[in-house]
N, C-alpha and C positions, 0 to 999 in steps of 0.2 A: 444461546446463539445459534444452535443447530436449526431451530425453527425459522430463524431469519435467513439462514443460508440456503435452506432447502428449495425455495421457489426459484432462486437464481441458478442453482446447480442443475435443476431439472430442465431449465431452458437450454442448457448446453448438452446434457447427456442424451436426451431423446433424439435430436437431429444428428448427433455425432455418430451414433452407432449405425445410422443409415447412410453415412457419408463414406466416400472412398478415400478421402485424403484428410486425416485427422492427425494433429500434432500435439503431443504432451510435452511441456517444457518445465524444467526445474532450474532455478537460478538463485545465486547469491551475489554478494559483492560488497562495495563500500557505499554506505548511505549517510547523507548528512541532512541538516535542516537549518535554514537561516532563522533569525529571530522572528518572533511573532508577537502580536498584541494579545494580551489576556484581559478579559473582563469578568469579574466575579461579583455576583449579587447574592448575598447569603445572610440570613439572620444571625448566624453564629460568627462567621468570619467578618462580616461587614461588606462594604462596597470597595472593590479594588480594581484599578486599571493600571496595567504596567506592561512593559515590553520584556519578553523573556528570551534569553539566549539559549539555543539548543545545540546538542550534538548527538550523533547517531550511535556511536560505540557499536559498530556493526557486528563485531565478532564476540561480544560478551553475551553469555547465555541469558535469554534465548536469542540466537543470532538473527540477523536480518536475512530474509529469504522470500521467495515467491514461487507460485505454481500457476501455470497457464495452460489452458486447453483451447486449441484453435481448430476450426473447421475451414479448410480452404475450399471455397466454392468454385474457384477457377485457378489457373496458374498464377494469377496476380492479385486476387482479392480473397480475404478471409475475415471471419469474425470469431469471437470467442470470449471466454471468461478468464479473468486474471485476479488472483488473490495475492496480495502483498502484505507481508508482516514487517511493516516499517517500525522504527523505534525513535523516540525523542527523549533524551535525558536533559535536564538543566545543566549548563556548564558549571563547573566547580565554583562555589561561592557566589552564584548569580541569583539565587532565590531571594525575593524580598523578605524583610523581617517578619517572623511569625510563621513562615512556611517551612515545615520539616520535609515534606515530599510534594512534588508536583511534576508528574511525568506520565508518559504513555509508552511503556517499555515492554509490554507483553500483549500486544504492542499497539501502535497506531495503525490498525489493520484496515485495509481497503479492499473492496470487492467491486470490480467494474466489468461492464460488458463493452468490449473493444472491437473496432474495425481495423484491418491491416491492409496495406498495399506493399507488394514486394516486386522486385525486379530480378527474375530468376537468372542466375549465372551471368550477371552483368559484367563481372570482371573475372574471367576464368570460371571457377566453380564457386565464387563468392556471390551471395545473394543479399543485397541491401534491402531494408524494409523500414517502414514507418508505421505508426499506429497511434490510436487514441481512443478514449472512451469515457463513460460516466457510470457512476454507481453509488455506493454507500460507504460510510465510514463506520467501523466497528471497533473502536479503541478499548483498551483496558485502562480505565481512568483511575489514577492514583493521586489523591490530594489529601494531605494532612496539615491542618492548621489548628492548634489548640485542641478543643474537644470535637472538632469536625474532622471525620476520617471517612474518605470514600475510596473504595477498592473493589473494582469489578468491571466486567464488560458491559458496554452500552452501545445502542444504535444512536449515533450523535448527529447525523446529517448527511448531506450529499458529498460525493467525492468525484474527482476527475483524474485522469492519467494521460500522459503523452510519452512517446518513446521513439527512438531511432537507433538502428543497429545494422548488423550484418551477420549472416550465418554461413557456415561452410560444412558440407557433408563429410562424414567419416566413412560411411558405407550407404547402402540403399535405405536403411531405416534410422540411423543415428546421425546427428549433426551437432556441432558446437556453435555457440554464438556469443557475441559481445554487444552491449548496447548502453546508451544513456536512457534513463527512465526517471521521469518526474511525476509527482503526485500532488494534488491539492485536496484538502478536506476542510469543510466548514463545520465545526463541531460545537454543539450545544449539549453539554453534559449536566446531568442532575447530580447535585451533591447531597450526601446523606443527611446533612443538617438542614435541608429544605431549600437550598438555593440552586444557582446554576453557575457554570463556567462556560464562557464562550471563547473560542480561539479558531482562527483560520491559519492552517499550518501547511507549509510547502515542504516537500522532501525532494532531494536530488540523489540519484544513485548511478554508479557505474557497475553494470551487471555482467556476469559471465555465467554461462549455463550450458545445458545439454538438452537436446530434444529427441523424442522418439516418435517416428512417423509410422502410421499404419492405415 
């Protein structure tokens, strides 16, 4: 997975060190996911199409979290890189017959390049912002059905994210923030028994975090 991440990280690191206004953000929170349709085509499992109910279990290890690097090109506009470690577990007793495991819990990772618009000190020292971007999904795919067992990280397709929140400074370098953040990923995963799993998954999160500015 490091070989996949490296080109995206380099896009952010090189211009960031030349910039005067760079922000590193770390966040966690409560993340959920609505039901999604699953399509499996596999010589061992067979052909399956069903709707799967998900839950996030944000605080179970490994917990839901995210890391963001933003380069503010002006007082109002910025761009950057956002990595989110999303999680989706099947709700209890919701898996179809034959499936022992079907989840993305380590996790349903997304890496996106985002653009941001902020309104500095719009209400006192509170700065609202919005953002969005596109990138890739890098989930840890876990599927077990009979003799078919898949367990590992894969590059499964495109991803997108959107967010809105507000930040408040603590001092000249540190600030805190809260936000809503959604993600969409269109996943086509390879199964070790020779087939594929397809799923479009949305996650929703309420995040709280801290940023360091330099």
